[in-house]
N, CA, C and O atoms as a GROMACS GRO file, in nm:
protein
  256
    1MET      N    1   0.078  -0.786   0.522
    1MET     CA    2   0.166  -0.705   0.447
    1MET      C    3   0.287  -0.597   0.540
    1MET      O    4   0.261  -0.487   0.588
    2SER      N    5   0.409  -0.664   0.544
    2SER     CA    6   0.495  -0.587   0.591
    2SER      C    7   0.482  -0.531   0.542
    2SER      O    8   0.404  -0.534   0.446
    3ILE      N    9   0.594  -0.382   0.601
    3ILE     CA   10   0.646  -0.227   0.564
    3ILE      C   11   0.792  -0.270   0.441
    3ILE      O   12   0.838  -0.205   0.347
    4ASP      N   13   0.824  -0.383   0.488
    4ASP     CA   14   0.952  -0.443   0.383
    4ASP      C   15   0.885  -0.491   0.245
    4ASP      O   16   0.944  -0.448   0.146
    5THR      N   17   0.771  -0.572   0.220
    5THR     CA   18   0.704  -0.593   0.142
    5THR      C   19   0.660  -0.483   0.020
    5THR      O   20   0.669  -0.477  -0.103
    6LEU      N   21   0.584  -0.367   0.177
    6LEU     CA   22   0.546  -0.244   0.092
    6LEU      C   23   0.669  -0.173   0.016
    6LEU      O   24   0.651  -0.120  -0.094
    7ASN      N   25   0.797  -0.174   0.083
    7ASN     CA   26   0.869  -0.074   0.069
    7ASN      C   27   0.944  -0.167  -0.084
    7ASN      O   28   1.035  -0.155  -0.166
    8ASN      N   29   0.898  -0.204  -0.069
    8ASN     CA   30   1.003  -0.319  -0.181
    8ASN      C   31   0.918  -0.343  -0.365
    8ASN      O   32   0.961  -0.377  -0.475
    9ALA      N   33   0.790  -0.306  -0.314
    9ALA     CA   34   0.698  -0.292  -0.393
    9ALA      C   35   0.613  -0.162  -0.451
    9ALA      O   36   0.517  -0.159  -0.528
   10LEU      N   37   0.686  -0.058  -0.385
   10LEU     CA   38   0.658   0.140  -0.392
   10LEU      C   39   0.856   0.174  -0.481
   10LEU      O   40   0.890   0.242  -0.578
   11GLY      N   41   0.918   0.109  -0.407
   11GLY     CA   42   1.104   0.146  -0.480
   11GLY      C   43   1.067   0.238  -0.414
   11GLY      O   44   0.990   0.251  -0.319
   12TYR      N   45   1.149   0.324  -0.491
   12TYR     CA   46   1.204   0.487  -0.436
   12TYR      C   47   1.070   0.533  -0.357
   12TYR      O   48   1.082   0.567  -0.239
   13ARG      N   49   0.915   0.535  -0.430
   13ARG     CA   50   0.860   0.642  -0.360
   13ARG      C   51   0.819   0.612  -0.217
   13ARG      O   52   0.771   0.695  -0.140
   14ALA      N   53   0.849   0.448  -0.182
   14ALA     CA   54   0.826   0.386  -0.008
   14ALA      C   55   0.883   0.554   0.023
   14ALA      O   56   0.798   0.643   0.017
   15ARG      N   57   1.035   0.592   0.058
   15ARG     CA   58   1.005   0.683   0.094
   15ARG      C   59   0.901   0.852   0.133
   15ARG      O   60   0.924   0.926   0.229
   16ARG      N   61   0.838   0.863   0.074
   16ARG     CA   62   0.745   0.917   0.036
   16ARG      C   63   0.581   0.904   0.190
   16ARG      O   64   0.491   0.966   0.246
   17ILE      N   65   0.658   0.762   0.178
   17ILE     CA   66   0.542   0.700   0.343
   17ILE      C   67   0.536   0.769   0.425
   17ILE      O   68   0.633   0.842   0.407
   18ILE      N   69   0.470   0.811   0.537
   18ILE     CA   70   0.424   0.967   0.647
   18ILE      C   71   0.368   0.802   0.755
   18ILE      O   72   0.417   0.767   0.863
   19ARG      N   73   0.267   0.740   0.687
   19ARG     CA   74   0.194   0.673   0.787
   19ARG      C   75   0.186   0.525   0.732
   19ARG      O   76   0.169   0.506   0.612
   20TYR      N   77   0.199   0.424   0.818
   20TYR     CA   78   0.171   0.292   0.769
   20TYR      C   79   0.095   0.212   0.954
   20TYR      O   80   0.152   0.207   1.063
   21ILE      N   81  -0.042   0.166   0.914
   21ILE     CA   82  -0.151   0.145   0.936
   21ILE      C   83  -0.196  -0.013   0.943
   21ILE      O   84  -0.274  -0.051   0.855
   22SER      N   85  -0.150  -0.112   1.044
   22SER     CA   86  -0.186  -0.260   0.979
   22SER      C   87  -0.290  -0.305   1.083
   22SER      O   88  -0.238  -0.270   1.188
   23THR      N   89  -0.416  -0.368   1.115
   23THR     CA   90  -0.500  -0.387   1.180
   23THR      C   91  -0.581  -0.510   1.091
   23THR      O   92  -0.601  -0.518   0.970
   24PRO      N   93  -0.624  -0.611   1.211
   24PRO     CA   94  -0.659  -0.716   1.201
   24PRO      C   95  -0.838  -0.676   1.128
   24PRO      O   96  -0.898  -0.583   1.182
   25SER      N   97  -0.906  -0.748   1.016
   25SER     CA   98  -0.970  -0.729   0.939
   25SER      C   99  -1.069  -0.842   1.005
   25SER      O  100  -1.045  -0.937   1.080
   26THR      N  101  -1.223  -0.779   0.930
   26THR     CA  102  -1.301  -0.870   0.960
   26THR      C  103  -1.370  -0.992   0.881
   26THR      O  104  -1.481  -1.046   0.875
   27ASP      N  105  -1.232  -1.008   0.818
   27ASP     CA  106  -1.199  -1.114   0.716
   27ASP      C  107  -1.125  -1.203   0.735
   27ASP      O  108  -1.058  -1.256   0.646
   28PRO      N  109  -1.124  -1.242   0.880
   28PRO     CA  110  -0.960  -1.357   0.844
   28PRO      C  111  -0.943  -1.394   0.730
   28PRO      O  112  -1.044  -1.422   0.666
   29PRO      N  113  -0.818  -1.407   0.669
   29PRO     CA  114  -0.672  -1.416   0.788
   29PRO      C  115  -0.611  -1.318   0.719
   29PRO      O  116  -0.490  -1.305   0.702
   30PHE      N  117  -0.755  -1.206   0.652
   30PHE     CA  118  -0.620  -1.064   0.527
   30PHE      C  119  -0.635  -0.986   0.678
   30PHE      O  120  -0.681  -1.038   0.780
   31GLU      N  121  -0.604  -0.907   0.670
   31GLU     CA  122  -0.547  -0.771   0.739
   31GLU      C  123  -0.556  -0.617   0.660
   31GLU      O  124  -0.493  -0.594   0.557
   32GLU      N  125  -0.632  -0.530   0.717
   32GLU     CA  126  -0.686  -0.425   0.659
   32GLU      C  127  -0.538  -0.315   0.651
   32GLU      O  128  -0.507  -0.284   0.766
   33VAL      N  129  -0.445  -0.253   0.546
   33VAL     CA  130  -0.321  -0.159   0.582
   33VAL      C  131  -0.378  -0.076   0.514
   33VAL      O  132  -0.458  -0.096   0.422
   34THR      N  133  -0.318   0.074   0.576
   34THR     CA  134  -0.360   0.185   0.562
   34THR      C  135  -0.186   0.245   0.570
   34THR      O  136  -0.097   0.237   0.654
   35ILE      N  137  -0.199   0.310   0.427
   35ILE     CA  138  -0.089   0.405   0.448
   35ILE      C  139  -0.083   0.574   0.332
   35ILE      O  140  -0.116   0.592   0.215
   36THR      N  141  -0.019   0.673   0.448
   36THR     CA  142  -0.058   0.803   0.365
   36THR      C  143   0.134   0.821   0.339
   36THR      O  144   0.236   0.800   0.405
   37ILE      N  145   0.110   0.856   0.248
   37ILE     CA  146   0.210   0.877   0.090
   37ILE      C  147   0.161   1.071   0.110
   37ILE      O  148   0.055   1.133   0.109
   38LYS      N  149   0.302   1.105   0.126
   38LYS     CA  150   0.281   1.272   0.080
   38LYS      C  151   0.406   1.268  -0.062
   38LYS      O  152   0.491   1.192  -0.111
   39ARG      N  153   0.334   1.435  -0.087
   39ARG     CA  154   0.319   1.462  -0.207
   39ARG      C  155   0.313   1.381  -0.354
   39ARG      O  156   0.380   1.431  -0.444
   40LEU      N  157   0.270   1.310  -0.371
   40LEU     CA  158   0.290   1.210  -0.551
   40LEU      C  159   0.166   1.291  -0.637
   40LEU      O  160   0.073   1.371  -0.634
   41SER      N  161   0.210   1.243  -0.677
   41SER     CA  162   0.094   1.294  -0.833
   41SER      C  163   0.023   1.221  -0.893
   41SER      O  164   0.061   1.123  -0.957
   42ALA      N  165  -0.047   1.246  -0.885
   42ALA     CA  166  -0.156   1.166  -0.970
   42ALA      C  167  -0.173   1.049  -0.986
   42ALA      O  168  -0.249   0.968  -0.932
   43ASP      N  169  -0.025   1.036  -1.137
   43ASP     CA  170  -0.003   0.954  -1.240
   43ASP      C  171   0.112   0.835  -1.170
   43ASP      O  172   0.187   0.758  -1.229
   44ASP      N  173   0.090   0.855  -1.024
   44ASP     CA  174   0.204   0.741  -0.910
   44ASP      C  175   0.150   0.759  -0.850
   44ASP      O  176   0.181   0.680  -0.761
   45VAL      N  177   0.073   0.814  -0.817
   45VAL     CA  178  -0.083   0.772  -0.698
   45VAL      C  179  -0.148   0.583  -0.768
   45VAL      O  180  -0.152   0.469  -0.723
   46THR      N  181  -0.186   0.652  -0.893
   46THR     CA  182  -0.278   0.516  -0.953
   46THR      C  183  -0.138   0.412  -1.010
   46THR      O  184  -0.165   0.304  -1.062
   47ASP      N  185  -0.011   0.450  -0.997
   47ASP     CA  186   0.088   0.332  -1.026
   47ASP      C  187   0.120   0.256  -0.926
   47ASP      O  188   0.160   0.139  -0.927
   48ILE      N  189   0.095   0.342  -0.821
   48ILE     CA  190   0.075   0.288  -0.666
   48ILE      C  191   0.009   0.156  -0.718
   48ILE      O  192   0.037   0.042  -0.756
   49ILE      N  193  -0.121   0.261  -0.690
   49ILE     CA  194  -0.218   0.096  -0.613
   49ILE      C  195  -0.260   0.017  -0.770
   49ILE      O  196  -0.356  -0.058  -0.752
   50ARG      N  197  -0.212   0.017  -0.920
   50ARG     CA  198  -0.113  -0.104  -0.967
   50ARG      C  199  -0.059  -0.165  -0.947
   50ARG      O  200  -0.104  -0.272  -0.988
   51GLN      N  201   0.085  -0.184  -0.870
   51GLN     CA  202   0.137  -0.231  -0.790
   51GLN      C  203   0.109  -0.286  -0.695
   51GLN      O  204   0.138  -0.405  -0.682
   52LEU      N  205   0.059  -0.233  -0.622
   52LEU     CA  206  -0.021  -0.309  -0.474
   52LEU      C  207  -0.107  -0.393  -0.511
   52LEU      O  208  -0.146  -0.466  -0.419
   53GLU      N  209  -0.177  -0.421  -0.668
   53GLU     CA  210  -0.250  -0.444  -0.683
   53GLU      C  211  -0.267  -0.580  -0.739
   53GLU      O  212  -0.355  -0.661  -0.769
   54ALA      N  213  -0.131  -0.563  -0.739
   54ALA     CA  214  -0.059  -0.720  -0.845
   54ALA      C  215   0.012  -0.790  -0.745
   54ALA      O  216   0.056  -0.900  -0.779
   55LEU      N  217   0.043  -0.738  -0.588
   55LEU     CA  218   0.091  -0.850  -0.537
   55LEU      C  219   0.049  -0.979  -0.472
   55LEU      O  220  -0.052  -0.966  -0.403
   56PRO      N  221   0.093  -1.084  -0.475
   56PRO     CA  222   0.010  -1.204  -0.426
   56PRO      C  223  -0.049  -1.129  -0.302
   56PRO      O  224   0.023  -1.046  -0.246
   57ASN      N  225  -0.218  -1.163  -0.240
   57ASN     CA  226  -0.278  -1.201  -0.112
   57ASN      C  227  -0.294  -1.061  -0.102
   57ASN      O  228  -0.355  -1.031   0.001
   58VAL      N  229  -0.267  -0.985  -0.156
   58VAL     CA  230  -0.309  -0.831  -0.199
   58VAL      C  231  -0.511  -0.799  -0.250
   58VAL      O  232  -0.538  -0.753  -0.361
   59ARG      N  233  -0.594  -0.824  -0.174
   59ARG     CA  234  -0.726  -0.781  -0.235
   59ARG      C  235  -0.741  -0.673  -0.323
   59ARG      O  236  -0.739  -0.679  -0.446
   60GLU      N  237  -0.758  -0.566  -0.248
   60GLU     CA  238  -0.802  -0.451  -0.315
   60GLU      C  239  -0.675  -0.360  -0.267
   60GLU      O  240  -0.592  -0.406  -0.189
   61ALA      N  241  -0.668  -0.261  -0.307
   61ALA     CA  242  -0.593  -0.141  -0.345
   61ALA      C  243  -0.699  -0.026  -0.361
   61ALA      O  244  -0.779  -0.040  -0.454
   62ALA      N  245  -0.712   0.098  -0.275
   62ALA     CA  246  -0.780   0.197  -0.352
   62ALA      C  247  -0.715   0.309  -0.299
   62ALA      O  248  -0.649   0.290  -0.197
   63LYS      N  249  -0.722   0.471  -0.369
   63LYS     CA  250  -0.745   0.542  -0.308
   63LYS      C  251  -0.826   0.630  -0.192
   63LYS      O  252  -0.938   0.579  -0.188
   64VAL      N  253  -0.821   0.723  -0.111
   64VAL     CA  254  -0.919   0.728  -0.053
   64VAL      C  255  -0.955   0.915   0.004
   64VAL      O  256  -1.057   0.942   0.068
   0.00000   0.00000   0.00000
């Protein structure tokens, strides 16, 4: 997932991203993408997870 794809999916909330890390997965051709987002409500986080899981080729999105 590119940062542009992530920005498009998150819309105005993309400005809250403070860290984006993409690493190869143990299950090629997938990647593991970790993002850190600051100051969002629990509802916003739930909505973001739903939006990310709706993207093609996203297997799982979760709050850690």
